[in-house]
C-alpha positions in Angstrom: -8.3 -3.1 -6.6 -7.6 -3.5 -3.4 -11.2 -2.3 -2.5 -12.8 -4.2 -5.3 -11.5 -6.9 -3.2 -12.8 -5.8 -0.1 -16.2 -4.8 -0.9 -16.7 -7.8 -3.5 -16.1 -10.3 -0.8 -17.7 -8.2 2.3 -20.9 -8.2 -0.4 -21.0 -11.9 -1.3 -20.5 -13.0 2.7 -23.5 -10.3 3.5 -25.8 -11.7 1.1 -25.1 -15.4 1.4 -25.4 -15.0 5.0 -28.4 -12.5 5.5 -31.1 -13.9 3.4 -33.0 -10.1 4.3 -30.7 -8.7 1.6 -31.6 -10.8 -1.3 -33.8 -8.3 -2.5 -34.6 -6.3 -5.6 -34.2 -3.5 -3.5 -31.0 -4.2 -2.1 -29.9 -4.8 -5.7 -30.8 -1.6 -6.5 -28.8 0.0 -4.1 -26.1 -2.0 -5.2 -26.4 -1.5 -9.1 -26.9 2.7 -7.9 -23.6 2.3 -6.2 -21.5 0.7 -8.8 -23.4 3.2 -11.5 -21.9 6.0 -9.1 -18.6 4.9 -9.1 -18.4 4.3 -12.5 -19.0 7.3 -13.2 -16.4 8.8 -10.9 -13.7 6.7 -12.4 -14.2 6.5 -16.2 -13.5 10.8 -16.4 -10.4 9.6 -15.1 -9.3 5.8 -16.5 -10.5 7.3 -20.4 -7.4 9.5 -20.0 -5.3 7.1 -18.4 -6.1 4.1 -21.5 -5.1 6.9 -24.1 -1.5 7.0 -22.6 -1.2 3.6 -21.9 -2.3 3.2 -25.7 0.4 5.4 -27.2 3.4 4.7 -25.0 2.6 0.9 -24.4 2.9 1.5 -21.0 1.6 -1.7 -19.1 3.3 -3.7 -16.3 4.7 -6.7 -17.2 4.8 -10.7 -15.5 8.9 -9.8 -15.0 7.6 -6.8 -13.0 5.1 -8.6 -10.9 7.5 -10.9 -10.0 10.5 -8.5 -9.0 7.8 -6.8 -6.7 6.0 -9.6 -5.5 6.2 -10.7 -1.5 7.2 -13.6 -0.1 6.8 -16.1 2.8 9.6 -13.9 4.9 8.0 -11.0 3.9 5.0 -11.5 6.4 8.0 -11.8 8.9 10.3 -8.6 8.2 9.4 -5.1 9.6 9.8 -1.6 7.9 13.2 -0.2 7.6 14.0 2.2 9.8 17.0 4.4 11.1 16.6 2.1 14.8 15.6 -1.7 15.0 12.0 -2.1 16.6 12.9 -3.0 20.1 11.0 -5.9 20.3 11.1 -7.4 16.5 14.5 -6.2 15.3 15.6 -10.1 15.3 13.1 -10.9 12.5 15.1 -8.7 10.2 14.5 -5.5 8.6 13.9 -4.6 4.7 16.6 -2.3 3.4 15.4 1.0 3.2 15.3 2.7 -0.3 18.6 4.2 -0.3 20.4 0.9 0.6 18.4 -0.5 -1.8 19.3 1.5 -4.9 23.0 0.8 -3.5 23.0 -2.4 -3.3 20.8 -3.3 -6.5 22.1 -1.0 -9.2 18.9 -0.2 -10.4 18.4 0.0 -14.3 16.0 0.6 -16.7 15.3 -2.1 -19.5 15.0 -1.6 -22.6 11.0 -1.5 -22.0 11.6 1.0 -19.8 10.3 -0.7 -16.4 12.8 -0.5 -13.5 13.7 -3.6 -12.4 15.6 -4.5 -8.8 16.5 -7.6 -7.3 14.9 -6.3 -4.1 11.7 -5.1 -3.0 11.0 -2.0 0.0 7.2 -2.3 0.3 7.1 -6.0 1.7 8.1 -5.3 5.1 4.0 -7.0 6.0 4.7 -7.9 9.7 1.1 -7.2 11.4 2.2 -7.7 15.0 1.8 -10.3 17.5 -0.9 -8.7 19.0 -2.8 -8.4 16.1 -2.7 -11.5 15.4 -3.4 -12.6 19.1 -6.3 -11.3 18.4 -7.5 -11.9 15.2 -7.4 -15.1 16.6 -9.2 -14.6 19.6 -12.0 -13.4 17.0 -12.0 -16.0 14.8 -12.6 -18.1 17.7 -14.5 -16.8 20.3 -16.6 -14.2 18.7 -20.5 -15.5 17.6 -22.4 -12.7 16.4 -22.4 -12.2 12.6 -20.4 -15.1 11.7 -20.7 -14.0 8.4 -18.1 -11.2 9.0 -15.9 -13.2 10.4 -15.5 -15.5 7.4 -15.5 -12.7 4.7 -12.5 -10.5 6.9 -10.8 -14.2 7.0 -11.2 -14.8 3.4 -10.0 -11.1 2.3 -6.8 -11.5 4.7 -5.9 -15.0 2.9 -7.1 -13.6 -0.7 -4.9 -11.0 -0.7 -1.8 -12.7 1.2 -2.1 -15.1 -1.4 -2.2 -12.6 -4.6 0.6 -10.4 -2.6 3.1 -13.4 -3.4 2.5 -12.6 -7.2 2.2 -15.1 -10.3 4.6 -17.4 -8.9 5.9 -19.4 -5.6 9.4 -18.8 -5.4 12.1 -16.9 -7.1 11.7 -13.8 -9.1 12.7 -15.6 -12.3 9.3 -17.4 -12.9 10.1 -20.6 -12.8 8.2 -21.9 -10.0 4.8 -22.9 -8.9 1.9 -20.7 -10.8 0.0 -18.7 -8.3 -3.4 -17.0 -9.3 -2.3 -13.7 -9.3 -1.2 -14.7 -13.1 -4.5 -16.1 -14.0 -5.8 -12.0 -12.9 -2.7 -10.8 -14.7 -3.9 -12.8 -18.0 -7.9 -11.6 -17.8 -8.7 -9.0 -15.2 -7.4 -5.6 -17.5 -6.5 -3.9 -13.8 -3.8 -6.5 -12.8 -1.7 -5.4 -15.9 -1.7 -1.7 -14.1 -0.3 -2.8 -10.8 3.6 -2.8 -10.6 3.6 -4.5 -7.3 2.0 -6.9 -5.9 3.9 -7.1 -2.7 1.3 -4.1 -1.7 -1.9 -6.1 -1.3 0.1 -7.3 1.7 -1.5 -3.8 3.0 -5.0 -5.3 2.4 -4.4 -8.8 4.3 -2.5 -7.0 7.0 -6.0 -4.2 6.8 -8.3 -7.7 7.7 -6.2 -8.7 10.1 -5.9 -5.4 12.2 -9.9 -5.4 11.6 -10.5 -8.7 13.1 -8.1 -7.5 15.8 -10.6 -4.8 17.1 -13.2 -7.7 16.7 -11.0 -10.2 18.8 -10.7 -7.6 21.5 -14.4 -6.7 21.6 -14.7 -10.3 22.4 -12.8 -10.0 25.6 -14.5 -6.8 26.6 -17.9 -9.3 26.2 -16.4 -11.6 28.7 -14.6 -9.3 30.8 -17.3 -6.8 31.3 -19.8 -8.7 33.2 -17.3 -9.8 36.3 -17.0 -6.3 36.4 -20.7 -4.8 37.0 -21.4 -3.3 40.5 -17.7 -2.6 40.8 -16.9 0.7 42.0 -13.9 1.3 40.5 -15.2 -0.5 36.9 -14.5 2.9 34.8 -10.9 3.6 36.0 -10.2 0.1 35.4 -11.2 -0.8 31.7 -10.2 3.0 30.5 -6.5 1.8 32.1 -6.8 -1.2 30.2 -7.8 0.3 27.1 -4.6 2.9 27.6 -2.4 -0.3 28.0 -3.3 -1.9 25.1 -2.8 1.0 22.9 0.4 1.8 24.7 1.2 -1.8 24.2 0.5 -1.6 20.4 3.0 1.4 19.9 5.3 -0.3 21.8 5.2 -3.7 19.6 5.5 -1.5 16.5 7.2 1.6 17.4 9.3 2.7 14.2 11.2 5.7 15.3 12.9 8.1 14.7 11.8 8.3 10.8 14.6 9.8 8.8 14.2 13.3 7.4 16.3 15.3 4.5 16.4 18.8 5.6 15.6 21.1 1.9 18.1 23.9 1.3 16.0 27.2 1.9 18.8 29.4 1.4 18.2 32.5 -0.8 20.1 31.1 -3.9 17.8 28.1 -4.1 14.7 30.2 -3.6 16.0 32.7 -6.2 14.5 31.2 -9.4 11.1 30.5 -7.6 10.9 34.3 -6.4 11.4 35.2 -10.0 8.8 32.8 -11.4 6.3 34.3 -9.0 6.8 37.9 -10.6 6.2 36.3 -13.9 2.9 36.2 -16.2 1.4 32.3 -15.6 2.6 30.0 -17.3 3.8 26.0 -17.2 6.7 25.2 -15.3 8.9 22.6 -16.2 12.0 22.1 -14.3 15.4 20.0 -16.2 16.8 17.8 -15.2 13.5 16.2 -14.6 13.7 13.4 -11.8 16.8 10.7 -13.0 16.5 8.1 -10.1 14.9 5.2 -12.4 17.1 6.2 -15.4 20.6 7.3 -14.0 21.1 5.8 -10.7 24.9 6.9 -10.9 24.4 10.4 -12.1 23.9 11.4 -8.5 24.5 14.8 -9.1 22.0 15.7 -11.2 19.8 13.6 -9.3 16.3 15.6 -8.4 13.4 14.2 -6.8 10.0 15.4 -8.0 9.3 16.9 -4.3 11.3 19.1 -4.7 10.2 21.1 -7.7 6.5 20.5 -6.0 8.0 22.2 -2.4 9.3 25.0 -4.6 6.2 25.3 -6.7 4.5 26.7 -3.5 6.7 29.7 -4.0 5.0 30.7 -7.6 1.6 28.3 -7.8 2.7 27.9 -11.5 1.2 24.8 -12.9 3.7 21.9 -13.4 4.7 19.4 -16.2 6.8 17.4 -14.2 5.3 14.4 -12.0 6.4 10.7 -10.7 5.6 7.6 -11.8 6.5 4.0 -12.2 6.2 4.1 -15.9 9.3 5.6 -17.4 8.0 6.5 -21.0 10.8 5.6 -23.8 11.2 8.8 -25.1 12.2 10.2 -21.4 15.0 7.7 -21.6 15.7 8.3 -25.1 16.6 12.1 -24.2 
């Protein structure tokens, strides 16, 4: 969905702005690209449609409301162990563990996970990115259509990230375009977290930031011609800018969890490695959504995948935001 929005807007802007692209040859190139993409997608998508039909796996509007971004999301920073030294005062979203604790996750009768806290809507791109994007919009003179297209991508993605309605998660707010797309565009019924579209908005902002920096360089370089220390100055300025971006978006230390690799934990997998090849499923399967209170039986599918590198058997275990009804029943 995000690639379609990005490529669609850029392609439309390019064709409108550049008459030499309005040819049968260019249309043929686009058609060939679309056919190749379809050939690649369909074999993967057909089984998905089959499972969706058999088990009724479809995102509800309620899911979209729960996992939408808000205007505040764009001034929120990601949850890390230590506050960001510059933007920590903006407020940090709770991390996954804190969110599960605060929300008390539950699986409704429709088999969907619901919660009051979205942990994927920390969408602040950084002040430097915003300033650079502003410089690009105001100062870049070449290929203005590209600036317009990237700006449109950022706006469209940001609006869609706000989900079906503006306001509370109960859906009583002012309707937004996402609701219409949910009703008429199939792929939107498969998306659980509209807030993730904020990543596309930030991508456009970062590209505009790069163009904004290029704009400053185009203004500065003529003034440095003939200067003996031009190369050291430009190299130092580039390095300083990179360091400023890293410092502004500093996010560390990232919390890690040690894996128990004791002989007792490794024994079953080493035994499996000596057996004839077959299909492996581990129990209890991941239960973090189905029963958050039962921490003693919680097992993340990542551990199953980690230990599978000992025996290399095919696995049944998997992870998805969709929870089939038979799984919850069992």
